[in-house]
N, C-alpha and C positions, 0 to 999 in steps of 0.2 A: 230577322235576318237572317239564314244558317251564317257561322261562326266560318271565318276561314283564316283560321292563324297561319298557314303555310303562304298563303298569300298575301298575308298582311307583312311578313319576313318577307317574303320577296321583294312587294313594291319597296320595303324600308331601305335595299341595298342601293337603291339609285341615289343615295343620299352618297355615298364613296365613292360616286364615278365610274370610269372607263378608268383603263388601265391598258396600255402597249405590252402585248408578248400572249405568246399561244402556249407559256408553259403550264400556267393553271389549270385553261380548258384541257389541253392536253391529258394532263395526270387525272382529273377527274372524269374524262369519256374514260380513260383508259380503268379507272378504278372501277366506273359500274359498266364496263363491257358493254357500252353506246358506241357507234350503235350497231343493232343486232346485226352480228354475221350472215352476210349473205345481202344488206341490204345495199343497194347502191344509191348512189348521191348525185346528186345536179346542184353546183352552184351558180346562183344567177347574183352578178352583181351589176353595177351602173348608177347612173346619178337619177337618172327618171326614169319610170318606165320598167323596173326590175321586178317591183310586185306585180304588173299587170303581166309580164314574160312568164313569170316564178307561175300564176294563178292558171294561165293558158295551158303551159306544158303540163302540170300537174293534172289539169282537166283531160289532157290529150291523153296521159299516163293511164288514168282509169277508166277515160273511155276504151280503151285498148285492152282491158284487162285486168291489170296492174295493179293491186292494191296502195294503195298512194299518199303517202306523209305529207304535206306541205307547211311550210315555215313561212311567215311573214311579220315582219320588224319595219316601224311599230304596231301597234294593234290600233283599228278606227274605233272600237265601241267596246268591245270585253277584250279581256286578257285570253280568252281563249279560242280567239282568231289565231293567235301565233302556231297554234299544232291541231292542224285540219289534218281528218282523215277522211281520203275520198273526196273531197269539199265540203267535209261536215267537222265545224268547229267543236273545241271541248266543252264542255257543261266547266262550271267552277268545281265542281266534287270532283271530274275528272282531272282539272289542272290542279287541285289539291292535293289529289293522291300522287300526280306526277312531279311536285314542288317536295313531298313529304319524303319522295324515294332517293330526291337530291341531294338534299339536305343535309344531312351528317356530312359527308363527302366533304361536301360544299362549304358549308363551316368550316371544320380541319383543312381545309387548302385554302381557304380567304379569298374564295370566287365573288367574283361580280354579278348585278342582275343578270346581262346580258349572257355572260358563260352559263348562269343557273337557269335561265329559260329555253337557252340553245338546248342545255342538256335536260329539261323537262320536257320539250318538243321530242325527242328522241327517244328518251323514257317513253311516252305515248306509243310515239310509233312502234316501238318495240311492242308493247302489248296488246297493240294493235294487230299486228301480222304484216306490218307494211314489207314491199319488196325494194319500194321505190321511196325517195326522200328530196325532195325540191325545196332546196333550202335558200332564202332570201338572205343576201349578204346584207349585215347592218348597215354598217360605216367601213368604204375602201375596198378593202380585198387581204392584203398581204396579214394584218395582224387581226382582221377579225373573227371570232369567236367559231362561225360556221366554217374558216378556214384552216381548222384542227382537224378535218372530215375529207379524207381521200374520194376525189370526185372521178364520175365519169363519165360527165359531161360538165364543161364549164362557159356558164353565158356570162358577157357583157354587155349591156342595154349602150345606149349614146352614155356620154361622158360630156358632164361640163361642171360650170364651176361650180362648188359647194364644200363645205364644211374644211376653206383654207387653211383654218388655223391646226388642224389635225392631215389635211393630206397633203399638202402642196396649194403653190399661188397659180401656178399656170395647171393650163387640159391636160400639156402632157405627162406633169409628175402627177397628176389626177389619176390619168391614166396609168401610170405603171405601177400605183399602188394597187389599183383594180387588176391589174396583170398578177397580181399575185394569187389569184385561183386559179392561174393555168398550171396543169402538170405535164409532165415528159411524155410523149406520148398520147396523150388524153385529147378526146376530139374538144373543139372549141366553136362556138358563134360569136360573133358581136355584130352591133348595128352602132359603134361607134364611125366617126368619118374625121378626117382630115389629119392632126399632129395627133388627135388622141388614137387613130388605128395607128396611124405610124407609130408611136409606141409599142400599142398591144401587140403588132406583127411582129416588130422587131423582139417583143420579149416571148411569142410565139416559136418565132424562127430559132430563137437560142435554146429554147427548152426541146425543141422538136416535137411541138403542139398542133397536129393540122390545125387550121384555123380558116373557118369560112365566115368573109365579109359581108355585110349590105354594102351595097353598091360596085361591088366587084366580084363577088362570085355567085352573089343572088341579085333578087328587086323584086319592087313594091309598086302594082300601078295601081290607082283608087278607080274604081269606075263610078262611086258616087257616095256622095257622104253627108249625111242627115243626122236629124235626132234619133233616128231610128237607129243607127249604125253606121257600117261601110260595108261598102259590096268592093270587094280589092281581088289583085292577081297575085302570087308569089311566083314568080320565076325565078329557073338556075338551070344548073345543070345536073342536079342532084334528081337521083329515083323518086318519082312522086310529086316531080316539077314538070309542069304551070300546074298551081294549082288555086281555083277561084275558090273562095269563101267569102263569107256574109258574118258581121260581125256586131252584137247589140253594142262594142266599145265604140264610143265618138268622140271623133275629132282627128283631122288627118293625121296627125302625127300620130297617135294610134296603129297605123298604117304598119310603121317601119318597127313597133312592138310586136304585132301581131306576126309581121314577118319573121322577124327573129324567131318567134314561139315554133311557127310553121316549120321555121326549116331545122331547128332543136330537135321538136318532136322526131321528123323523116331524119336526120342523122342516126337519131336513135334505132331508124328500123321500125316506126307505128305505123301502122296500113294508115293512107292518105284518105281515107274514108272517114276513119274512127278520129282523126285530126281534124278534118272540115266538121264532124259533127259537134266535136270540142269548143272550136271556136266559135259556132255558132249559138251554144248554148251555156257560154261563159260571159258572163257579167262583174263588174268593178267596185262595187259601192263606194262612194266618195271621190269617185275622179270622173270627173264630166256626169256628174249622175244627176239625173232630170226628176224631182218627185213634184207634180202637179197634184195642188193642196190647194190650199184659200192661196196661193202666189204661186208662179213657177220656181220652184226655188232647184237653182241650180246648186251642186256640192263640188268642188275640187280640192283637193289639198296640196294646191299650187305653191310650194315653200321656199322656191326659188327663181332666178328671172328666168331662167330658160321655160320653168316649168309652165308661170305667168305669161309668159309670150304664148306659149301655146295653147291657153285657154282662153287666151283676147283673141289668138285668131280664131280658133273655135266659132266661137259666138262673133267675128265678124262674118265668116264667112255663111252662119245660119243666119243671121239677120236678126239677131235676139241681144242688141244693145241693151244693157241692163237698167231697169229702172233705179237699182240700188244695188251697192255693192256691201255686203258687208266683212272686215276682212281686222284679220289678228295673225301678227308673224313673232316666232320666236327671236331673241331681242342679237342673239348669235347669227341672224340672217341678213342680208344686206337688203335693205329696208327699203330704201327707195328701187333699187332694182326691181324686187316684187310688187313695190305699187303703182309703180309706173304702169305698165299693159294693164292693168287692174279697174285704176281709177280716172283711164283717162277718156271714156264714155259715156260713165254713169252720172244720170241726173243727180245723184244722193250716194253717199260715201259713209259709214259708219263704221268706228274702229272699235274695238274691243279685242279680249284678251281671253284665253281659254283659261276657264275658273281651275282646272285642274293641273296647269305648269307654270310652274315658279321660272320655267323660262322666256314666257310670254314677254313681250315689249310693251311695258307702260302704252298706255291709251295714249298719252299729249305725246308719247314721241312719235307714235305714228300719224298723231291727227297734223303735227308740226310738217313730219314727211309730205302726206298727202296734201297738205295746202302750200310746199313747194314748189309742188308737181303740176297745179293750177285747181284740185279740188276746190271744186264752190262747196261753203253748206255743212263741212265736214261737223257729223254727231260722236260725238263718245259716250262709249255705253260698257258699265261696268264688268259685266259678262256676257257669257252667250245668251242665255236666257232673256237679257234685257236690249241685246244687240236684235235679236228678233222681232221682237215687238216694237224697237223704235224704225226699221225697217219696212213693218205693217203699216207704222202711223205716215211712211211717209211716201208708200205706196198704195195703187189702187188693187183690188182682186183680178189676179188672171195676170199682174205684170211679172216679166220677169226680174228677180232677185237671185247674185250670184254670191254665195258665202264661200271663202277658197280665203287661201294662205297654210296656215298652221292644219296637220291632221288630225292634232289633239283637236283644234277648233271646231273643224268640220265633224269629226266623230259626234263632238256633245252636241252642234246642231241637228243632224242627223238624227240622232237620240229623240231629240226633246219636239222636232218637226214630227216627229213618229210618234206622239203620246209614250215612250220609253222614259224610262230613271237613268241615271246617269252612274254608271259606273263609279264613282266619287272615291273614286284612286288619286294622289299626286302623280302625275307623270313628268317623269325626264325625258326616258327613254321609249 
């Protein structure tokens, strides 16, 4: 195996945790001259759906002729997913080079894992000559490392309770943190509703950021929904609307994400035809992704209660009650809130933990929570590979098996099911 000292050092930074504030990352980017002059930035924040929106928006920019970098967090299977150029993830060698370029300044400034990986992605984007960088915000918005950048567009998807210990214990408080990505005079798009929308709209008004909101300034109607994806129409007063699109993304909740991405793209002046083509061609691994192998494996990183409800509702809509659910959740999550919708209709529940994540909840805690929720015959499995084998023993060929919860677990399952080799690094972020 090729040695990767830079990536080994990068992943080692995770043990030092996160640090609020933008001073270190601002100093790092200034010293490195990042992003490259002339690079325009779109920041995409939100609780759920921000990865889908960022991927769709980046695809629309690429389809419109822009050289586009896109940054995602966390990665699913390989660290190079965090630094894509025109949809192509970085190789280990490219990430090694990017980290090596960033490391001296980062060590001198005492930067965190997330600050370094953000700068490394921006280094790759500069080396690749991108003119747009679509950046998925990691946590919150106000103090996230990506917020050290000056956006030409700010996007906030839906807002729900998650990371309350860091972001606040109400939806409104969390929305105010995410509204930190807004800038005076910079256009913004949101899929938030209720009190979250009120908080974001108030922040936008105070800053003078023109805001387009789902359900107020634009809307979406679902024409059909199935395992092949969605057909939907985005409507509103914006040039290019109404626009009928098809997407391979599964689940009615994805209609909101597609609508936010479409309106974001049109707000940038991208051609409607290019937007339609990008939406039709864009998939998102690990998000209600179905792999028809020995079983009908459905993978989704439903790591908070809202996301878990969306997965369960989609399976109800599509008539696909799982024969078994394989679930693992990080210990800092609402275990009961995540498990409740996932285990309610499954014949069998296999609780496990990602072998790469020290944050993973112990299987005993998950088993106890699932049993309290009425799950019968809960099985504990030591790791992802053992959990997949347990699910096979409990089901018949062709039956539907849902793997859900932590994205770390889903990434490992996806790699193993497709015959790959696990990344083999400890994952905190």
